[in-house]
C-alpha positions as CSV (number, residue, x, y, z in Angstrom):
1,X,133.4,50.9,56.2
2,X,135.9,49.8,58.9
3,X,138.7,51.0,56.7
4,X,137.1,54.5,56.3
5,X,136.6,54.7,60.1
6,X,140.1,53.6,60.7
7,X,141.5,56.1,58.2
8,X,139.5,59.0,59.7
9,X,140.6,58.1,63.3
10,X,144.3,58.0,62.2
11,X,143.9,61.5,60.7
12,X,142.3,62.8,63.9
13,X,144.5,61.0,66.4
14,X,147.8,60.8,64.7
15,X,150.6,59.7,67.0
16,X,152.3,63.0,66.4
17,X,149.4,65.0,67.9
18,X,148.8,65.9,71.5
19,X,145.3,64.3,71.5
20,X,147.0,60.9,70.9
21,X,149.1,61.2,74.1
22,X,146.1,62.5,76.1
23,X,143.9,59.6,75.1
24,X,146.5,57.0,75.7
25,X,147.5,58.5,79.1
26,X,143.8,58.3,80.0
27,X,143.7,54.7,78.8
28,X,146.7,53.9,81.0
29,X,144.9,55.4,84.0
30,X,141.8,53.4,83.3
31,X,142.1,50.0,85.0
32,X,140.2,48.3,82.2
33,X,142.8,49.3,79.6
34,X,146.0,50.0,81.6
35,X,148.1,47.4,79.8
36,X,147.9,49.5,76.5
37,X,147.9,46.4,74.3
38,X,146.5,48.5,71.4
39,X,149.9,50.3,71.2
40,X,153.3,49.0,70.1
41,X,156.2,48.7,72.6
42,X,157.7,52.1,71.8
43,X,154.4,53.9,72.2
44,X,153.7,52.1,75.4
45,X,157.0,53.2,76.8
46,X,156.4,56.8,75.7
47,X,153.1,56.8,77.5
48,X,154.6,55.3,80.7
49,X,157.4,57.9,80.6
50,X,154.9,60.7,80.3
51,X,152.8,59.3,83.2
52,X,155.9,59.0,85.3
53,X,157.0,62.6,84.6
54,X,153.5,63.9,85.6
55,X,153.6,61.7,88.7
56,X,157.0,63.3,89.6
57,X,155.4,66.7,89.4
58,X,152.5,65.7,91.6
59,X,154.9,64.0,94.1
60,X,157.0,67.1,94.3
61,X,154.0,69.3,94.9
62,X,152.8,67.0,97.7
63,X,156.3,67.0,99.2
64,X,156.3,70.8,99.2
65,X,153.0,70.9,101.0
66,X,154.2,68.4,103.6
67,X,157.4,70.3,104.2
68,X,155.4,73.5,104.8
69,X,153.2,71.7,107.3
70,X,156.3,70.1,108.9
71,X,158.0,73.5,109.2
72,X,155.0,74.9,111.1
73,X,154.8,71.7,113.3
74,X,158.5,71.9,114.0
75,X,158.2,75.6,115.0
76,X,155.4,74.7,117.3
77,X,157.2,71.6,118.6
78,X,160.3,73.5,119.6
79,X,158.4,75.4,122.2
80,X,157.1,72.1,123.7
81,X,160.4,70.2,124.0
82,X,161.0,68.3,127.1
83,X,164.4,67.0,128.5
84,X,163.6,63.6,127.2
85,X,162.8,65.0,123.7
86,X,166.2,66.8,123.8
87,X,168.0,63.6,124.6
88,X,166.1,61.9,121.8
89,X,167.2,64.6,119.4
90,X,170.8,64.3,120.6
91,X,171.2,60.5,120.5
92,X,168.3,59.5,118.2
93,X,170.4,59.1,115.0
94,X,172.9,56.8,116.7
95,X,170.2,54.1,117.1
96,X,168.3,54.6,113.9
97,X,170.7,52.7,111.7
98,X,172.6,53.7,108.6
99,X,169.8,55.4,106.6
100,X,170.6,58.5,104.7
101,X,169.0,61.7,106.0
102,X,168.4,65.2,104.7
103,X,169.4,68.4,106.5
104,X,166.4,68.3,108.8
105,X,167.2,64.7,109.9
106,X,164.4,63.0,108.0
107,X,165.2,59.8,106.0
108,X,165.5,60.6,102.3
109,X,163.4,58.7,99.9
110,X,164.1,58.4,96.2
111,X,160.6,59.4,94.9
112,X,161.5,58.1,91.4
113,X,161.9,54.5,92.7
114,X,158.7,54.8,94.7
115,X,156.8,55.9,91.7
116,X,158.4,53.2,89.5
117,X,157.4,50.6,92.0
118,X,153.8,51.9,92.3
119,X,153.5,51.9,88.5
120,X,154.8,48.3,88.2
121,X,152.4,47.0,90.8
122,X,149.5,48.9,89.1
123,X,150.5,47.4,85.7
124,X,150.5,43.9,87.2
125,X,146.8,44.3,88.2
126,X,144.3,42.2,86.3
127,X,142.3,44.4,84.0
128,X,138.7,45.0,84.9
129,X,135.9,43.8,82.7
130,X,135.0,46.4,80.1
131,X,131.5,47.0,81.6
132,X,132.8,47.9,85.1
133,X,133.2,51.4,86.5
134,X,136.8,52.6,86.7
135,X,135.9,55.4,89.0
136,X,134.5,53.0,91.6
137,X,137.7,50.9,91.3
138,X,139.8,54.0,91.9
139,X,137.7,54.9,94.9
140,X,138.4,51.5,96.4
141,X,142.1,51.3,95.4
142,X,143.1,54.9,95.6
143,X,145.0,54.4,98.9
144,X,147.0,51.5,97.4
145,X,148.2,53.7,94.5
146,X,148.1,57.2,96.0
147,X,150.1,59.0,93.4
148,X,148.5,57.3,90.4
149,X,145.1,57.9,91.9
150,X,145.7,61.7,92.0
151,X,146.6,61.6,88.3
152,X,143.7,59.4,87.4
153,X,141.3,61.9,89.1
154,X,142.7,64.6,86.8
155,X,142.4,62.6,83.5
156,X,139.3,60.5,84.1
157,X,137.3,63.6,85.1
158,X,137.6,65.1,81.6
159,X,134.1,65.0,80.0
160,X,133.9,62.7,77.0
161,X,132.0,65.1,74.8
162,X,131.2,68.8,74.5
163,X,127.5,68.4,74.4
164,X,126.9,69.8,77.9
165,X,128.9,72.9,77.1
166,X,127.1,73.4,73.8
167,X,123.8,73.2,75.7
168,X,124.9,76.0,78.0
169,X,125.8,78.2,75.0
170,X,122.4,77.5,73.4
171,X,120.7,78.4,76.7
172,X,122.6,81.7,76.8
173,X,121.6,82.4,73.2
174,X,117.9,81.9,74.1
175,X,118.2,84.1,77.2
176,X,120.0,87.0,75.7
177,X,118.0,88.0,72.6
178,X,117.2,91.3,71.0
179,X,114.6,92.3,73.6
180,X,116.9,91.4,76.5
181,X,120.2,92.6,75.2
182,X,120.7,95.1,78.0
183,X,120.8,92.4,80.7
184,X,123.6,92.8,83.2
185,X,126.3,90.0,82.8
186,X,125.8,88.8,86.4
187,X,122.1,88.4,85.8
188,X,122.8,86.5,82.5
189,X,125.1,84.2,84.5
190,X,122.4,83.6,87.1
191,X,119.7,82.9,84.5
192,X,121.9,80.5,82.6
193,X,122.8,78.7,85.8
194,X,119.2,78.4,86.9
195,X,118.0,77.3,83.4
196,X,120.7,74.5,83.4
197,X,120.4,73.4,87.0
198,X,116.6,73.3,87.7
């Protein structure tokens, strides 16, 4: 029986399929299974690389939003400069040290190293017991792993089954029958919503 189940799972979740990577990325983001001991080293590294690449996209998106906010704040701040602020702008870099800065004078940060460090610290966490709630853990630890927490929210919010969606379709089939086939689509949406949320 175990062999049949194992064979069936290997067909469905073959390492060459997208579902395999999706499930293992979700496992990495679950603090109960984040060490990926069920995979060999090459597969573990492949999952980590995928997570890191997705984290880079999230970090770049966040950086873009911050820059937009900073541009607006700088535009507002230029109107409110004082003489002391102008002196600070003029001589501030002399006393800040030898940090590298970008064109706007902010210190540059290698986001790849930051994400790598965050992942290493996350991977060194002791796995949670299997009966614990990973979402509660992320709620408590989200500030410690800010980038990984954003990705975990995306993956761990995926429903585990399609039962709920199937029920919605069944409800719609009951509501729209031969006698009620002329219903307006907006009314159908409202009736389905009410039937599933009362």
